[in-house]
Phi, psi and omega in degrees: 000133175280115185282152174300137182231155177204146176269327178222159180289138174240028186279001182083187185240159175218148183258128172247102189063238178262007184260132176260125178227159175288150189279012172228104182262194180228124175267125191260033178280330188270005179270006175247186188285178180303143183072017184055044186221131175074181180273152167281167179272008181231056183305315181299322179295324180290324176295317178295324177298314179298318179295322179293323178301317179293320179299327181278358174116356178292130172228020174226114181246124181251129180217194177195152177295335182285347181281098180133300352291159174076334191294321180300314179298320180295319178295319178299316177300311184296327184274323196238345179302134014265029167058042180296116178075011183247133176265123178257123176246132176224179187218158171218153179139000176236142164257153180245135178248009181140181180303125178075003182255116183236122183242114181297140171213096179257020180292147179305320182295318180292315182297321179295315179295318181298318179296314180300318182290325176295318176304315181293312181299318183277355183058048180243150172271332178212141180268127183303312180219114178248127188243138168290117191290328179199166174269123180275117182296345180271352185234130176305133181306322182300325179292318179296313182294321179298325177299318178293322176298320178295317179295325176293316179298329179279357177086015181265340179234131176277312181226148180253137174233161179235151181220148179056047180248166174246184183295329178295315177297320179304312182294319178299314180295321179301326182278346184259324185177188187267137168224155189246347185207159173229132177243105179233163177291135181191139176197179177303324183268340183234101184244031182296341180257025179302321181295324177291321175301316180297322177295321177297317178300316184295322187251013173073032177259147175279136178253118183252100182283123172266158193052051182293346176255019174100342178067072179077029177301139179281166176300327178297317179298316180296320178297321182296335179296329177055050179239018182298330180291326177291316179299316181297321180299325182261010183051046186231171173269165177301319182291328174296321177295322178300318178290318180299322178296318178303319184293332179262343183295323180205135177289350179274351187275134174235092181291148179228063179300139179244159181194162172249015185232131178294322179299317179291323175303312180297323177297315179300314183296327181294339180300334181294340182267357181280127180253101178284140178272173186300317181296319179294319180297316179298318179298317179290321178302327186272001176293129182279142180271000000 
């Protein structure tokens, strides 16, 4: 099958605070080693991948200090600094204990240190979008969010984002100060955060779905979607259709598919050129999660 191809993104633009970015970004979790831990054995290839993403039209790169840890941010710096026309988003709030081991730490002291270290690694004076990576059950959410508000007031953060939150956290943050985005898990097959997406739409927040392709979906899961006929009509893959659906499902959505492969990167970017018709959109909307 000849797959849909594209040289640049045609997904349109979306505003994050005062920043305009293309609606198909790049998630930089997969440019590090297995279990999101350590370096890959192809560092130069990952640097070239990041450069290719920008060449193809990406101007929103999402990362976190926990990816590696630190390695994803370092690769982004080595590949893209001084980031001309590129918005860098990163996160703090997790400690790492090894491959696949994620320990929440939303304490003010940790978040402040994490932000400072990300600024240094990325060679930035201010971070375009700094996100609370998760809610720490040991720390009141208000304390974590207030720390980001303080860092913003000090000029270290331009825009604040939240990740892995529920509607209660959303409401608490709305009453305390401004945030511009929410990054929660969401895809065609996993819509458990639909209510948070609707809140983002209502209040003008950008919704950044992580694992927009399902996050390690098995071949069985993809088969269960039963959308191969839509993919065939557009000379596309099933995963390209999943990305195309996200882009039409809500104007608030900014997908950030990640990959460690240039071929897969080009496939992801090509999804922006797929024009789903009304019948196809309805069919995809009705797929049960």
